[in-house]
Structures are given as C-alpha cells and as structure tokens.
N, C-alpha and C positions, 0 to 999 in steps of 0.2 A: 601243742598240749594234748595229752592222751586223756580222753574222757572216761576211760576205764581204770584210771589210777586215783588214789586217794589224795584229794587236794581241797583247798578252801580259798575263798576270796571275798571281796567286798563289792557291793553294787553302789556306784556313784557316777552320776552323769558328768560329762565334761563341764557343762554350764554351772554345776554346783561347786566347782573349785573356787578357792579364794583368788584374789588378783585385784589390781588397782583400777581395772578398766570396765567395771560394771557387770561383767559376766565371765564365768570360767572359760578358759581357752587352752590351747596347746602350749602355753608359755611356761615359764620357770616353775610355776606352782604345780603344774602337771607332773613335772619331773620330781619335784619334792614329794608329791603324794606317792609316786612309785617307791621312793626311798622309805616312806612311812609304811607302806604295805610290806616291803621287804623286811623292815625291822620287826613287824608283827608276824612274820612267818607266813604271809599270804602269797599264794602263787597265781592269783587271778584277779583281774580288775574288770568287772562287768560294767558296760556302758548301756545307755539307751540309744536309740537310733541317732546316728550322726549326720543324717540327711537334713536338708533345710527344713525349718519349722513351718507350720501352716496355721490355720485359724486357731485362735486360743493359745498360740505359742506352742502348740503340740508338735513333738518330733514324729508323731505318727500320721501326720497329714501334710507332708511336704510337697513341694513343687517338682521334685525329682526323686526317683528311686536310685539314681546313680551319683548325683552330685553330693558334695559335703556342705555342711552348714557354714556359711560365710562368717557367722558370729563366733565360730570356734577358732578362727585364724588369729594367732597371736601377733601382737604388734611388735614386740621386742626384736624378733629376728629381722624384721624389715627395717627397724631403726638401726640395727647393727650393720645391715647392708648399705646404709646410707640412702635408702629410697624414701624414708619417712623421718621427719623431724620428731624429736621426743614429744609425744602427745601432751597437750595441755588439757587438763581435766576441766569439766564444766564448773562454774563457780559454786554450784550446790554440791558437787561431788557425786559419788555413787553410793548406793546402799551395799554395805559389805555382806549383809545377811540375806539379801533378796535381789533378784534381777528385776529391775524396773524396765521392762521391755520398751515401753513408749519413749523413755528417755535414752536408754542405752543404744538401741539399734540405729537410730539416725546418726548419733555421734560416731558409732563404730563404722558406719558406711562412709562417713566423711574421711575417716582415717584410712580406710581401705582404698578409697579413690585417690587420696593424696599419695599413698604408697605406690599405686599403679602408675600414676603420673611420674613419680620419681623413677620407677623402674624403666619405663619406656623412654625416659629422657636421658638417663645416665647409667644404666646397668652395664656391667662389664660383659665382654663377649661371651665368656664361659656361662654366665647366667642366661643370657639371651639364647644361646644354643640349647641349654638345658630346657628352657621354656618351650622353644620351638619343637624340640624332640618329644617332649611330653604331650604337646597338643596333637601331634601326629599319632602318637601311641594311643591316645584316648579319644580320637575323633569319632568313633562309632556312637558315643553318647554325648560327647562334649559339644560338637558342632550344633546339634539341635538344642541342647540345654542353653548354651550361651546365646544363641539367636532368640530363643524363647524369652529369656530374661531381658535381652536388649529391646525386644519389641514391647514388652510389658512396661518398661521404665517410662517412656514418654506417654503411655496410655494410662498412667497411674494405677497399674496393676489390673486393668480390665481383663476378665477371663478370656481365654483364647477363642472361644466360640462367638464372642462379641467383636472380634477383630474384623477387618475388612474380609469379604468373602474369599479373596485370593489368598490371603495369609491363613485364614482359618482352614481352608481346604488344601493348603500347601501347594498352590500353583507354582510350578518351577520358576516362572518369570517373576512372580511376586516375591518368592524367597530370595532370588538372586538380587533383586532390587533392595530388599530389606537388608541383606548382608552388606551391600555397598553403603546404604544410607546409615546403617548403625554399626559400621566397622569399628569405631572407637569403643562403643559400648560392648560389642561382642568381645573385643580384646580385654576389656576390663574384667568381664566375668570369667574369661579363660584364665587370666592372671590370678584371680581370687581362688579358683579351683586348683590351680597349680600349687599355690601356696598351701592350701588345705592339704593336698596330697603330700607335699614335702614335709610339712610339720607332723602330720599324722604318722607318716613312716618313721620320722625321727623319734617320736614318742614310743611307737611300738618297738623299735630297735633298742631304745634305752630300757624299756620295761623288760623285754626278753633277756637283755643282758644282765638284769637283776633277778632273773628267774621268775618273772611275773608275765603271765599270758594275758592278752587282751581278748575280752569276749564282747562281740558286737550284738546287734539286735536288728532283725530284718522284719518289718511289717509285711503281712501277707498281701495287703491291697495297696493301691496307689490312689492319690487324690484325683478327682475329675479335672480340676484346673492344674494340670501338671504337664511338664514337657513330655512325659511318657505317653499320656493320652493324645496330646497334640501330634506327636511324631508318628504314632502308630495307632490311630483310632480303630483300625480294623481288628485290633486285639481285644476290644472291649464291646460290650453291648450298648452301643450308641445308635440313635436314630439319625435321620437325614440331616437334622440340625445339630448333631453332635451332643444331644442330650441323652443321659442314661435312660434306658427302658426299664431296667431292673437295677437294684442297688443292694449292697451288702448290709448285714446286721445279724442280730440273733433274736429268737422269739421270746415272748414273755416268760419270765421265770420268777423265782423268789425275790430277785433283786428289782423287779419292776413289772407291773401288769401290762405295760405297753411294749415291752421288749426294748431292743436298742436298734434304731435305724441309723446306721453309720453314714450312709449316703455314698460310699465309694462305688464307682462303676465296677461291675463284675467282669471277669475275664471271659473271653470266648475260648474256652479250653480246647475246643476242637480245632480252632485255628492255630493255637500254640502247639498242639500235638502234631499238626501237619508240618510244622517247622522244626520238629524234634525238640521243642521247648528251648529254642535258641535264646529267646529273650531272658528266660529264667537262668539259663546257664551263664549268660553274660553278667547278669545281676549278681549271682553267687560268686562268680570269679572276681568281680570287683570287691565284693564284701570281704573276700579272703585276702585281699591285698592290705586291708586295714585292720584285720582281726585274726587271731589264731583259731578262734571258735566263735560261733554265733548262735543266737537263739532265734527261732522263727516264731513270730507272734501268730496266734490263732491257728495253730497247726491243724486243728480239727477241720478247717476249711479245705484241706487237701483231700480228706476222705469224703466229706460231704459238706456242702455250704448252704447257707440259708439265703434264698432269693426273695426279695421284696419288690413288688411293683413300684416303680419310681413315683407314681401318683399317690401312693399310700402315705399318709402323714406319720404313721408309726409302723411298728413291726408286727402287729397282730395278724395281718394277712400276709402270709408268706409260705414258702414251700422249701423242703430240703431236696437238693439235687446232688448227684454223685460227682465228686471232684476227680481230679486227674489220677490220684492214687500213686502207687509205687512207680508207675511208668515215668512220672515227672522226675523223681529222684534217681531212677536208673539212668535216665538220659543225662542228667547233670553229672552223675558219678562216672559215667562212661567218658565224659569229656574232661573232668577235673580230678578224678580219683576219689579216694575215701573222703566222705563229707563230715567235718567236725561240727555237727548240728545238735542243738538241744531243742526238743519239741515242747512248745508251750501248749500243754494238753490240759488246760483248766477249763472250767465251765461245764456246759452240757456235753458230756463225753459218752459216746456209744461204743460198742465193741469194735466197730470198724476202725475207729480212731486208734485204739490200742493195737489192733492188727497191723495197721499201717506203720505206726511208730516202731513196733517190735520187728516188723518185717524189714524196715530200713536200718534197724540197729541203733536208733536214736534214744538217748535217755529222755525221760519226761521230767516234770516238775512236781515237787511236793511242798506245800505251804503249811508250816507248822501252825500258824494262827487258825487255820481251818479245822484243826483236829479235835477241838474241844466242844463241839456242838451236839455230839451224840453220845456214843459209848466207847468202850475200850477197843472196839473192832473197827474204828473209823480209819479209812485208808490214809488219812493225813497224819496219823500218829506214828512216831518214829519206829516203833516195834513192828509196824506193818509195811515199812518201806522196802523196796528191793535195792540191790546194790546199784543197778543201772538207773540212777535218777539223780537229779540235782535238788538238794534240800535247801529250802529258804525259810528264814523266820517270817518274811513277808516280801512283797515286791514293791515296785514304784506305785502300783495301784492300791496297795493296802495302807491302812493306818500304820503308824509306827508300833512296835511292840508295846511300849509304854502307853500309847494312845489306845491301842486295842484293849489292854488290861483295864484301863480306866472306864472304857465304854462297854466292856463285856458285862453280861448279866451275872447274877450271883452264882448260878450253877456253873457257868463257864469258868469263872474265876476260881471257884472251889475245885473243879476238876483239874484245871491247869496248875493250880497251886499244889495239889496232891501229886500230880504226875511229874511235875518239874521240881518239886521241893523248893518252892520260892515264894516270895511275897512282893509287895509293892516296889521295894527298892532294887531288887535284883532279878526281876522277871526277864529283862532283856538278856542278861548274861546266862540265865538258865535256859532260855530258848536257843541261844547261840551254842551253848554246851551240848544241848540235846541234839541239835543238828550235827555238830562235829562228832559226837560219840555214836551216831547212827552208822549203819552200814552203807549209807549213800556214798557213792564215789566222790561226789562234789557237794560242798556246802557253801552257801553264799548268803551274806547278810548285808542289808542296806547300811550305809555308814550311820544313819540316824539311830539304828538299833545298837550298833557298837557303842555309840555315845549315850544311849539311854534317853533319847529325846522324846518329847510328847507330840501330840497331834498337830500342833502348830508348825511342826517341821516336816510334815509329810509332803511328798512330791506331787501327788495327783489325787484328785477325787473323781473317779469315773462318772461321766454323765453331767459334770458341772463345767460349763464353758467360762473360762476366765479365772484368774487367781491361782492357776496351777503352774507347774514346771519352773517355778522361780526360786526354789530354796537353794541357799548357799551356806557353806560352813566357813568358819574362820579357824586359823591355826590355834588360837587360844582355846577353842572348844575341845581340841584333842587332849589337852592336859598332858600329864606325865604317865598316866596309868592305862589309858585305853589300849595302846599298842602292846604294853607289857602283859596285861590280862588276856588280850586276844591271842598273843603269842603263846602264853601258857596253855590255854585251852586247845589251841591248834596243835602244839607239840604233844600234849598228853593224849590226843585222839589220833595220833599217827598221821597228821596232815602237814606237819612242819618239822623243822630240824629239832631233834631231841635236845640240842644245846640250849634252846630257849627255856628249858625247865631249870637250868642251873643246878643240876643234881650234884650232891656231894660225891667225892671220889669214893 
C-alpha cells in the first residue's frame, strides 16, 4: 500500500470480531469482515498489536515483541485438518458482545493443546515438513520464546528473574537441560506460533486479494517480563538482579498531575547502535510479514524519551534524553528497503519529533476529536492538516465519537456542530465525512464510529487497569446501511470506486 495515495479504512482489532468461541480470531468471521470492508469501498484494515497480551489484557504489554497472540489462532482450520475435534462450548456459552478473558482464555488453551496433540499424533507428512521448515526459518526468535513459555508454564507464570539462577542468567547447561525437560511444552508453543503465522498470512493474502491492505501496530517498548528481556538483557537498563534501573513513561501534563509511569525497561540505545540496530531490523522485518504498513506507537520516543528512576512511584521525577533518531531508521531501511510506517506523533510533541518524522518521510496522525478545544487555527482541524498524514475520528484510546459528543462541554459541542454541520444523531457521520473530505492521504475510523456507538463500546480507557480491550461487535449491529453510507462518503471523497455512488448515466 502506498501511503502517499488517497485511501481510507477501518480500525478494528482481531479480538473484536464476532465468532462462536469467545474472542475474535483469524477464522471465517475475519474473512467475512474483509468482504464487508470491500463492499464499503475501504482499502485498509487497521489492527492493534497482534503480539501476546499482558497485564490487564493489554496488547501493548506482551511477553514477546516477535510472537503472535495465541488467542487469535482460529480453531476451524485445525478442525478441518483433523487435528482437533469440533469444540464443545462451555455450558454457559460465551458473551457475543464482550471478551470474558477469565473464562475464554483457559478454554481456548485447552483447545490449542488438544489440536497440538492431534497434530503431533496424526499430521500428514506435508504438514510436518512445513512445520519443521518454519521452525528453522524462525529460530532466531522462536527458540527463545518457546523455551521462555515452556519454563513459565510449570512455574505458574513466575517472572523470569525469579527463576533458578542458572535459567535467569541463561547458563548454557541450564538452558540445555530445560530444553530436554520441557521438550513437549516447547513443541506446543512452536506449533501455536506456526498456526498463528499460517493463519495471519492467509488472512493477509485474502485481504490483499480484495484490495484491502493490513495495517499493524508496533509498540515502541517491550515488557520487563518478556522473552525479549530474558534473551537479551544487555539491551536494556537492568541491574545485576535483572531489575530495571530506569523505566519508561511520560511527565505530568493536562491529563494527569503525576504523569504516566509505564514501567517498561528502557533500551540501551548505545548497545543497539553498536550492533547496527539488528534487533530492531529483525522486529520490523517480522512485522512486515504480517502487515502491509504499520503504525509505531509513541514515535516521539525515538527523538527523545522520558527516563524515570525505577524507584520513583510516579513520573514526576524524570528527565528527557536523546533517542536514536534517524540513524535507527536509516539502518532498518538499508536492510529492508523503504519503510511503510505511520508515526504516532501525539501527546507532548517538540520540534525534534517533527524533524525526525519528516526526515524519515513518515506520515503522522491527526485526531479530529482533539480539534474543538481552542479556535479555528487548531492543528487537529481538517483545514489545517497536511496531505502527508493519517486522519482519524479517534483511536482505540479515545472515546467513541458519540461518546465524545455526549461528554464534551457546551462550547466544544457548539464549535463542532458549527464546523461539521451536525447534531446528536449524525455527528459520527459528519466526522467521518470531514476526515474523508480532507487532504489527508489516509483516513481511518474505528468501527464503533462507523456504527455510531456510545461510550460503553469504547476499546480502552488509558490509565485504567481492567475492563478494557474486550469490546466485540455482532453482525446484526452492522445493519444494512453502514457499509452503504460509508461507501458513498468514501467514493465521493475520491477514496473509493466512483461506482459506489450509483450515479445516473
């Protein structure tokens, strides 16, 4: 997909898809959603990170920067192969409108383990050979990830720094013993990741065949309790006991007097530079096997990042330090070619961030909801946008448009109503139309905004642990008009086939 061409798309995470097994996955409903996007004239499907989820079910705090979420692996293809019997749903069933992680995940893991057992017991030679070849191809990250997960399982998920000293410090003999002891568990996690890759590739191929590009999402930082930190602790600011000495976050601002202390360990950029940023190159290379373009979260951290002492309980005491800058992206581009990256340049942005973004040629992001808090010169109003940007009604961290409208103050509603020529009933379509009619090369809208849903359907409330990331839609919610109206707006703004307008001869 060319980021300098006029297109539009929808933001929807895989887990939000319908389906019978408690959480959205790469199964038949994903293909059906591609068909729906195509019928609405959309050329992009934006996802959240597809890496494993972490605390609070967040896709931004996973145990690996390279692995895929096991919960996105569809069961139907494994049933078709004969590795898994048709799953029996729990007596209480699953919630079609929300992911009940506490109930769904243990049940899904049972199904995955049964499928793996079926594969290793009766898979045909061609499938065994494909699996073996894939394991060899992916061994640079897969071997450590699978062993990491295998060791965690009998320890009930204990963090890696609490493992036996030999394993925590990666003593070669301890690792060799662990691989032998946990060989079956290692094979299970390899199998799950193989199926993730096979299914993700099939979905991408299907989408591309329908003229729909996949947009991924790459968090800038990794979790402390991750295969990444365990396998390469020298790349992070960790002490002799493998505890972070400094952590990531952002300073106090209008959103909070204490700032945000994320807790992720910070990179030793000088060590990464000494290796010509090989770890980042490998990470981006893998991301590009699963997506046509991807968004980098917290892009400003590559220009300058906020360092907080690990002992600090909040983010009030911290300091800004210079990031790797353009040298990082030059190294990746030299290895991989032109990078189809969207820079998430929101929040506290300084001139050096814009210089880095523009120097790399990456489009930034504009959020229409943010545009009505000041005057007509606000940078997030459409008439102020450049062509090289991605226009959003809102993101996964924002309220829905309808929710924003209901919670906005009287001045903001009056300003938005005048600017968009809208009211309570049609503000979501007005914002979508404004994004589409702007000069922005790419316009993206959360599915919740296309459907005009309220705050109860939002995906995430930043800073709130628990209750997020669970929203799902049902096919009945799409009705008969959502794709038709979206298609009309898309076509009229030059982002989709003119045939969608059904113009008279």
